[in-house]
N, C-alpha and C positions, 0 to 999 in steps of 0.2 A: 652180679656175677664176678667172682674173684679172678685175678690173673691166672691164666692156665700155664703154670710153670713147665710141666712136661712137654706141652705143645710148643712152648717157646724154645725149649732146649732142642727138641727134635728139628724144629725149623731152622735154628741157628746152625745145626750140623749140616742140614741140606744146603744152606747158603754158602757155608764154608767149603763144602765139597765141590759145589758148582764153581765157585771162584777159583779154587785150587786147580780144577780141571781146565778152566779157561786160561789160567796163567801157564800151566804145562803145555797147552796147545799152542800158545803164543811162542813159547820157547821152541817147540817142534817146528813151527812155521818158519822161524828164523834159521833153524838148522837146515831145513829143506829148501831155503830160499836161494842157495848157491846156484848160480847160472840160471836163475829165473827172475822174471820181472817182479819187483816187490809189490807194485800196486795190483798186478794180476793175482799175486798170492793173497793179498788182503781182500780183494773183491770177489774172486772166483776160485780161491784155493789152488791157484796154479793149474786149474783144470785137471786135477789129479785125485779127486775124491772118489773112493771106491764104492761099490754097490752097498756094502754093509753100512758105512757111515752115511752115504747118501739117502738110504732108506730111512734111517733114524731121523736125520735132520729134516727131510721133506715131510715125513709124517708128523713130527713134533711141531713143525711150523704151523701146520693146519689145525692140529689138535691143541688149540689154545684154551686159555681160561674161559673166554667168551663162548667157545664151542662146547665145552663141558657144562658150564653153568647154564648157558642159553638153551641147550637141548633139554635139560631137566625142567627149566622154567616153562618152555613152550608146552611140554607134555602136561605140566601141572595147571597151566592157566585154563580156567573154565571156558573162555572164549576161543581157545585154540585147540590144543590136544595133539595127539600123535600125527594126525594127518597134515598138520602144519609144520612138522619137523622136517625141513627140506635140506638142511645143511649137510647131513651125512651123505645122502645120495648126490646132492648138488656138487659138493667138493670132490667126491669120488669121480664123478663124470668129468669134472673140469680137469682133473689130473690125467684121466685117460685121453680126453680130447687134446689136451696140451701135448701129451707124449706122442700122439699119433700124427698131429698136424703141424705142430710148432717146433718140435725139437730139431728136425733136419734143417729148415731154413735159418734158424737162429745159430746153430752150431757150424753150418757150412761156411759162414762168413766170419767166424770167430768174434762175434760180438761180445761185449763185456756187460752191457746193461740193456734193459728193454728199450731205452731211449735211442740206442745206436741206429737201428733201422729207420726210426722216425727222422733223426737228424740227417741221415744219409739220403733219404728220399725227399725230404721237405725243407731241409736247411736248418741252420742253427737258430734262426728267429722263431720258427714254428716249434722247434725242439724246446726252446725256452718256455713258450706258452704251454706246451703239452706236458712240461715237467711240473707245472703248478698243481694240477689235480692229484697226481700220485704223491707228491711231497706232502700236501695237506692230509691225504688219506693215511700215509704211514705215520705222520706225527700224531694225528688224532687216534689212530689205532693203538700206538704205544701208550698214549694217555689213557685210553679206555681200558687197556689191559691193567695198567697200574692202579687205576681207580677200582676196578673189579677185585684185584688182589687185596688192596687196602681194606675194602669193605668186608671181604671174606675173613681176613685176619682179625678184624675188629669184632666179628661175630663169635668166632671160635676161641680166640686167644684173649679177648677183652683188652686189646691194646689200641692206641690211637691209630686211625687209618692213615694219618699224615706220616707217622713214624714208619709204618709198613711201606708206604709209597716211597719214602726217601731211601730206606735201606735197599729196597728192590731196585730202584732206579740206579743207585750208585753201584750196586753189584753188576748189573747188566752193562752199564756204560763202561765200567772199568775193564772187564774181560773182553768186551767187544773192541774197545780201543786198542788193547794190547795185541790181539791175535787175528782180528778180522774174521773172515769166514772159517778159518781153522778153529778158532775159539768157539764160534757159534756152532759149528758142526759137532765138535767133540763134547761140548756141554749139552748139546741136544741129545747125545747118546745117554749121558747121565740122567738128563731130565726125562727122556723117554722110558728109561728103566724105572725111575721113580713113578712116572705116570702108570706104567704097566703094573708094577707091584702095588701101588696105591689104588689103582683101579681094580686090583685084586681086592682092595679094601672095600669099594662098593660091592664087589662080588661077595665079599665076606659079610658086609653090613646088610646086604639085602635080606638074608635069612633072619637077622635080628629084627629088621624093620617089618618083615612080613608076619612074623609071629608075635609082634608087639600087640598088646591087647587093644591099643587104640587104632589099629589098622584093619581095614576090611580087605577081603580077598580082591587082588587086582584083576583077577579073571572076571569076577562079578561086576566090579566098578568100571570095567572097560566098556560095557554096553548098558549098564543100569545106573540110574540116578542113586547116589548115596549121600555123601556129605557135599558133593557138588556134581556138576554135569559129568557124564562119562568121559574118561580121559582119552579114549580113542579119538574123540573129536569128530568134526564134520566140516566139509567145505560146501557151504550153501551156494546155490546157483549164481547169485548176484556177486559172489566173491571169487568166482572161478577165474576171471580175468586177472585179478590181483595175485591169486595163487600162482598162476602160470608166469606172470611177470616176475614175481619173486624167485621162482624156480630158475628161469632163464638168467636172471641176474646172478644167482649163485653159481650156475654152471659156466656161463661165458664171462661174467664180470670178475671172476676169480683169476682169469688168465693174464690180463695185461698189467701184472704187478712185478716189480723187481724181485720180490721174495720168491715168486714163482720161477722166474727165469734164472735166478742165481743158482738154483739147483740144477737146471738144465745145462748151464754153461760151466758148472764146476765139476761135472762128472768126467771120468777118465776117457769115455768114448760115447759116441752117439747111441750105440746099443745099450750101454749101461744106463744112460740118461732115460731112455724109454722104459727100461725095466724098473728103474727106481720109481718112476711116475705111476706105472701100472700097479706095482705092489703097494705104493703109498695110498693109492685110491682105496684098496681093500683095507689097509690099516685104518684109514680115517673112518670108514664105515663101521668097522668092528669096535673102535674106541667109543662110539656113540651109544652102544647097547647098554652099558651100565647106567649112563645118565638117563636114558629112556626109562629104565626100570625104577630109578630113584624118583623121577617125576611121577610115574604111575603110583608109587607108594605114597607120595605126598598127597596126591589127589584122592587117595583112599583112606586118609587118616582123619580121625576125629581129634583135632588139635586141642580140644578142651580137656582131653584125657592125658595130655603130655605136659611137660614142664613149661612148654611155650604158652599154653593157654589160649584163650579167646581175646580178641578176634583172631581169625586165621591169618596166615601170611599174606594171602591175596587181599583180604580186607584191610590189612595194615600197610599195603603197598610194598611188601617185602618179597614179592614173588621172584625177583631176580636172585635172591639169596636162598632159594629153596633147597639146593643141594647141600650147602653147609648146615642149614637148619635141620634137615633130615638126619645128617650125620650126628649133629649135636643132641637132638632131642629124642631120637628113636634108636640110637645105638650106644654102646659103651664108649667111654671116654677115649680109649686107645684107638678105636675105629675112627673117630672124628679127627684125631691127630694125623693118622696116616692119610685120611681123605684130604686134609688140608695140604699134605705133601703133594698129592696129585694135582690139586688146583694151582699151587705155587709153581710146580714144575711146568705145567701146561702154560701158565702165564708167561714165565720167563723164556720158554722156548719160542714163543711168538714175538715177545718184546725185542729180543736181541736181533731177530731177523728184520724187524721193521726198522730198527736203528741202523743196522748195516746197510740196508737198502737205500735209505735217504742219504747216508754219507757217500755211498758208491756213486749214485746218480749225480749228486752235486759235484763231487771231485772230478769224475770222469767226463760228464757231459756239459757241465757249466764252467767249472774252473779250468779244466784242461783245454776244452774246445772253444771256449768263448773268452774267458777272462784272462787266461795266461797260456797262450798257445805254445809257448816255448818253455813251459815249466818242466823242471826235472822230475824224475820219478819220486825222489825224496820229497820234493815240494808238494806234489800231488797227494802223496801219502799223508803228509801233515795237514793238507787241506781237508782230506777225508776225515781225519781224526778230529780236527777242530769243528767241522760241521756236525759230526756225531755228538760231540760234547754240547754244542749249542742246541741242536734239535732235541737231544735227550733231556737237557735242562728245561727247555720250553715245554716238552710233553709232560714232564713231572709237575711243572707249574699248572698246566691245564688239568691234570688229574685231580688236583685239590678242588676243582669246581666240577665234579663229576655229573652234576645235574644236566649239563648240556653237552658234555664232551661226546657222549654216545651218539646223540643226534647229529652232531657235526661230522662224526666219523661215518655214519650212514649216508649223509648227504654227499660227502666227498667221495665215498665209494661208488655212489650212483653216478657221479660226474666222471669217474674213471671208466665206468661201464659205458656211459653215453658218448664220451669223447675219445678215450684212448683205444678201446677195443676195435671200433671200425677203422681208426687211423692205422693201428698195427696190422690189421688184416690187409688193408690196401697196400701198406708199405712192403709186406712180405709176399703177397699173392697177386697184387695188381700193380706191377712196376710202371705201367703207363700213367698212373696218377701223378700229380705234381703239386707244387706249393699252393697254387690257386685253389685247387680242389680241397686241399687240406685246410686252408684258412676258412673257406666257405663252410666246410663241414664242422669245423670247430665252433664257428659263430652260430650255426643252426642248432647244433647239439646243445651248446651252452644256453641259448635262449629258450629252447623248448623245455629243457629240464628245469630251469629256474622259474619259468612261467607256469609250470605245472604245480608249483607250491610245495610246501613241506609242513604237514600238520604238526609234527613233533617240535618244530621251531616256531609254530604259530604263523607261518607264512601262507596266506590264502592263495588258491590257484587263480591265475588270470585266464588260463585256458582250461575249460571244462570239457573233457573228452566225451564221446558218444554215450558211454555206459553210465554217464552222470557221476556225481560226486556224493559221497556220504558224509554226514556231519559227525566229526570226531572231536570231542572236547572243545566244541565251539568253533572248530575250523574244518573246512571242507577237505576231504581226502579223496583222491582219484580211485575209482574202481576199474577203470580201463587200464590195460597193460601198457601204460604210457612210457615206461623206461625202455622196454624192448622196441616199442614203436619209434622212440627217439633214436635208438641205435640204428634201426633200419633207414630212417630218413637221413641220418648223418652219413651212413654208408652210401646211400644213393646220391647225396649231394656231392660227396668227394668224387665219386666216379663221373657223374654228369658234368660238373663244373670243370674237372680236369680235362675231359675230352673236348668240352666246348671251348675252353681257353686255348687249347692247342690248335683246334681247327680255326679259330678266329685269327690267330697269328700266322698260321701256315698259309691261309688263303688271303692274307693281307687285308682282311676286313678290319683289323686294328693295326695301327702303326707298330712296326717292330721296336721302335724306341720306347713304347709303353711296356714292353715285355721285360719288366724289372727282374723277373725270376729266370729269364733266359730259357724258357721252355722249349722254344724252337731250336735253340742252339745246343740243347742237351741238358747238361747239369745246371742246376740253379746257381746263380751268383751268390746266393745266400748260404752256400755250403763251402766256405773256404777251407782248403786243405783237408777235406774229408777223406779222400783216398790216401793222401800222404800220412795223415794222422793214423789211419787204420793200419797201414803197413809199419809205421814207426813203432807202434805199441803192440804189434802182433807177438804173442808169447811163443817161446821156442817150442813148447809142447804142442801148440796148436798147428804150427807149421809142419812139424813132424807128422802129426795126425793127418794133415791134408796130403802129404806126400805118400803116406801109406795108402 
């Protein structure tokens, strides 16, 4: 296949427009920065993002390249099918639940990151430990997005994946460094427009694919065997536990991320933050429909009658690329080019959010609160930029070894679900919990998740849960909903150990001198200057909102 010159030109235009928008947004943020905290402007947009921009940036963050490609892939896979496509409903519910339960407590105390309530409740030492899983998750997520984008460009444009990864990473890092959340939000608008218009391309390409002589009717193949099993799929009884586990993981495990709460905390008001989340949930669901149809078309295609030939994408191990393959081999060339625009826009809209999240948490929660407690705002801002550059370069390096980066992302995401979600719930809704309970919960959750094994990484389970394990590629995989079970045990451990520790010290069953966290005295001695820091860095707009 020759180099796709028109596709390369159109993609260059998209990258140039995105970069120009990011630079313009950084200029706008500096203009609006007068009388505002510069780090607050970079991290949460000065808490001044309106509903229109907020809706675009929240939806674009969730509708990433993995979301679009992954939805089509699961529908296409003979062993999965539509019934295993859980992300559209799962993400939509997570946004609704987050808006209903988490917006008020996070905004009422003017937090800057998701780590703030954890550090306030359990101290800087526990905050540092709890920072590790989301840090790894965001870096691996960024790497997985770049790897997916590189692979897609190599299929449609016939260019080296490493070149695509390098250009994409440099573009995202540059405009995110310059403007922070303002650049991310405004480029998300451009990217969402590209996704919408280009996902009009899947809407346009679907008729081409449906009438292609190589494609059977998707209505027939939904329930009948044709070139492969029916694409509607089925959930067999023995896999019901895993299906439920994955669903709860998507719904609840999507909440304790900085990318999630950055949108909550950047909105101009609490009411607007809730509205943004509710509407974004609908947007996420709607954006999955074209990918579902493309996956159905792929499952209904005789690939031997296309330029792709045999064996099929599934037999070649290229199921992950099914969306660009459909665009390339079942549609005209201009459709595949616009489809690539949708994938590139979706990938970049998620990548910049992951990069900003890691930089914000490191600069605000680690550098300012632990390493340099007297750091100036300018110093914190440069620490944020330096960390983004470091994490972005590391993620780009990981993207070149894409064979394992997806698996590492999944594992780190499950650690966030098992460790961070119960900790965040306790910090916000169970103020009686303390550092002892948090530490015990962290240890229990970490051990239970790691001992459950990870078949994708070839790690066998040490604990085999009641529903037994199935053998997958020579490694046993859990059928029991162990991820959600781990979350419940972690939650129970935090609550029970917190109350037990407090009772033991209050009744003098343990010497008060052993109370290194000062539970009986009130606040933990592991939380130096937490209230002072919180007031020192309180943004002007947030104070005015509280008075209102």
